[in-house]
N, C-alpha and C positions, 0 to 999 in steps of 0.2 A: 267262724263256726265250722265244725267238722262232724262227720257221722262216725260213731264208734259202735262196734258190735261187742257187747260184753257178755261173758258167761257168769251169771250170778245165780246161785242156789240151784244149779243144774239146768237153768233155762237160758236161752239166748235173748238178749235185749238190744235193740238199736236205739241210739239216742244222738241227737244233733246238738252238741254243746261246744263251747270254747275249749280247746285242748288243755288249758290251764285250770279248768274247773275241778275242784277237789272231788274225789269219788263220793265223799259224804253227801255233797249237794246233788250229785247225779242220783244217788240212791233215794234221797228224801224228796227232792223237788221235781225230779224228772220221771222217776220210776215208782214213786209212792211206797217205797220200802222205808218206813219211818221208825223201825225198831232201833236202828243205829242212831245214837244221839250226838248232838253237838254239845261240847263242853267248853273247850278253851280255844280251839282253832289253831293251836300250835303244837299238836301231837304230844302234849305233856300230861293230860289227865286220864286218857284211856276210854272215855265214854264212847268214842267213835270207832272202837276196835272191831275189825272184821278179819276174816281169814283170807289171805292172799296166797294162793297155792298152799294152803294149810298152815301158814304162819300168821300169828297174830300181828296185825298191821293197823296203824292209825289211818283211818280214811280221810281225816280232815286235812292232812298234809300230802296226800297222794293224788297227783293230777291224773285225771282220767286218761290222758295220753300215755301214761306209763303202764297202763293195765295190759295192753296187748291181748294175748290169748289166755292170760292167767285165769284160773278159776277163783271166783270170789264167793265167799259164803258169809251171809249176814246172820243175825240172830234168827230171822225168819226161816232161814235155810238149815239151821242147826237141827231142828226137829219141829215139824209142823204141829205136832201134838204135845210138845213140851215133855217128851219122854227121854230126851238125852240124859245120861246119868248125871251130868253137871246140873241140868235144870231140875231133875228130881231131887238131887242132894240139896240144892238151893232151897227148894220148897220144904224138904224134911227138916233142915236146920233153921228155917225161917230167917234167912239172911237179910232180905230186903227190909229197909225202913222206908225211905222216900222212893227208892227204886230207880232213881235217875241214872246211876252209874251201872246198874246191874247187867245190861246187855253187854257192855264192854268188859265187865268183870267176868261174865260167863264165857264170852268168846276167848278171852285170854286164858282162862282156866281150861277150857276144852282143848285149846292148842297145846298147852303144857301137857295134859294127860295123854294126848295123842302121841307126842314125841317121847314122853317119859311116864309110863303108866303107874309107876310107884314112886313119886317124888318124895324127898325128905321134907321136913318142915322148913328147913333152910332154903331148899330149892323152890318151894311154894312161895315163901316170903320174897325171895329174890325176883322171881318171875312176876309176882303180883305187885311189887313195889311201884311200878309205873302207873298203876291204876288208883286213882283217888276216889275215896268214898267220903263224901261230906258228912255222912252220919256216923262214921267211925266203926263200921261193922267188920273190921279186919279179922277179928278172932273168929267170927262166924263164917266169913269167907274161907279162911284156912280150914276150919272144921268141915265145911261143905266139900271142899276139894279133897280132903282126906277121906271123906265118906264116898265120894264119887270114885276114888281110886280103888275102893274095895269092890266095886260093881264089876260084873263080867266085862272083859275087854271087848267082846264081840258086840256089845251094845253101845260102845263109846263113840262111834261115828255114824252119821247118816249120810252126810254129803261126801262128794269126791274130793274135797279140798284137803 
């Protein structure tokens, strides 16, 4: 076991875990941040996506020992009140069905719009291709991202990641 100090959602957390523990399990089991979901455990479905220094990253395959001083943002840190443009667009378009993949989808979309505020349909599809939606709401996901891209850029980020 080792003690790690992590910067998550603008707060500092200390946790004593095995260095090989995936960030996903630290978030869920040790810190109570359960918005990030477990899907596959091999970084292929996207349900566990968080921001690692602003980049969409699969937390199920990222050992806590690799975090260092990086800023981590989870779905809870994207917007405490659900007012991030991607979250608002998700609601407006009524994207979610079962909802299980939505935190990962939203985190991937938010990272895309942060680095590319006006993505093409092809860029959206290429970025989101790594996120699996069991309900098949891909057309609504694309529509929500396109809607979020029309919102003022100054409201697109809350966290420092």
